[in-house]
Kinemage of the C-alpha trace (Angstrom):
@kinemage 1
@onewidth
@group {chain A} dominant
@subgroup {mainchain}
@vectorlist {calphas} color= white
{ca met a 1} P -49.648 -42.714 3.795
{ca pro a 2} L -52.183 -39.842 3.298
{ca leu a 3} L -51.817 -36.568 5.010
{ca arg a 4} L -54.513 -35.163 7.125
{ca arg a 5} L -55.020 -32.108 9.180
{ca lys a 6} L -55.005 -32.142 12.973
{ca lys a 7} L -58.811 -31.784 13.122
{ca asp a 8} L -59.500 -34.609 10.723
{ca pro a 9} L -60.503 -37.863 12.286
{ca pro a 10} L -57.835 -40.495 11.941
{ca ala a 11} L -58.642 -42.623 8.948
{ca gly a 12} L -57.950 -46.607 9.009
{ca gly a 13} L -57.753 -48.789 11.928
{ca gln a 14} L -56.731 -47.919 15.519
{ca gly a 15} L -54.753 -49.795 17.869
{ca arg a 16} L -52.932 -52.909 16.499
{ca ser a 17} L -54.649 -52.529 13.074
{ca pro a 18} L -51.990 -52.139 10.180
{ca arg a 19} L -54.179 -49.601 8.242
{ca gly a 20} L -52.413 -46.307 7.867
{ca lys a 21} L -49.215 -47.458 9.695
{ca thr a 22} L -45.699 -48.197 8.599
{ca phe a 23} L -43.887 -51.380 9.673
{ca val a 24} L -40.468 -50.901 11.023
{ca ala a 25} L -37.955 -53.577 11.843
{ca gly a 26} L -34.998 -52.929 14.354
{ca ala a 27} L -31.706 -54.505 15.376
{ca val a 28} L -29.554 -53.364 18.310
{ca ala a 29} L -25.811 -54.063 18.602
{ca leu a 30} L -24.753 -54.822 21.985
{ca ser a 31} L -21.327 -54.310 23.781
{ca pro a 32} L -19.494 -57.288 25.369
{ca asp a 33} L -21.274 -56.327 28.561
{ca gly a 34} L -24.667 -56.225 27.094
{ca lys a 35} L -25.258 -52.572 26.809
{ca pro a 36} L -26.705 -51.006 23.512
{ca arg a 37} L -24.238 -49.698 21.205
{ca arg a 38} L -25.944 -49.182 17.648
{ca ile a 39} L -29.209 -49.590 16.404
{ca arg a 40} L -30.519 -50.107 12.811
{ca leu a 41} L -34.058 -49.444 11.790
{ca ala a 42} L -35.627 -50.191 8.334
{ca pro a 43} L -39.071 -49.808 7.069
{ca ile a 44} L -40.492 -53.112 5.834
{ca ala a 45} L -43.550 -54.159 3.939
{ca asp a 46} L -44.892 -56.751 6.399
{ca phe a 47} L -43.520 -59.065 9.123
{ca ser a 48} L -43.403 -62.246 6.946
{ca ala a 49} L -40.209 -64.277 6.911
{ca ala a 50} L -39.676 -63.448 3.354
{ca thr a 51} L -39.443 -59.851 4.250
{ca leu a 52} L -37.352 -60.260 7.372
{ca lys a 53} L -34.734 -62.938 6.339
{ca pro a 54} L -32.777 -60.436 4.016
{ca leu a 55} L -32.839 -57.811 6.592
{ca val a 56} L -31.301 -60.269 9.258
{ca ala a 57} L -28.845 -61.626 6.798
{ca val a 58} L -27.521 -58.141 6.050
{ca thr a 59} L -27.736 -56.976 9.745
{ca ala a 60} L -26.741 -59.798 11.998
{ca ala a 61} L -23.557 -61.501 12.407
{ca pro a 62} L -23.489 -65.318 11.542
{ca gly a 63} L -24.635 -67.393 14.567
{ca thr a 64} L -26.605 -64.402 16.189
{ca leu a 65} L -29.646 -65.274 18.091
{ca pro a 66} L -32.776 -63.099 17.978
{ca ala a 67} L -33.617 -61.543 21.386
{ca ala a 68} L -36.750 -63.655 21.628
{ca ala a 69} L -34.573 -66.910 21.259
{ca ala a 70} L -31.495 -65.723 23.216
{ca pro a 71} L -31.033 -67.385 26.596
{ca gly a 72} L -31.452 -65.344 29.756
């Protein structure tokens, strides 16, 4: 990511544009009562399945559901 001075206009896209931004994936370990205990963040190249599957395989316990798929 190129450096810029505070006075320089931001280069690249604004809002949800990926230009000039770093993608980060995160995982949160929860306690038995559902409170956050640990967090793991990792920079990733993109949000493709090929990028995320290895991260999930190393981070998540077998049988764990992503938050978007978890009931409740």
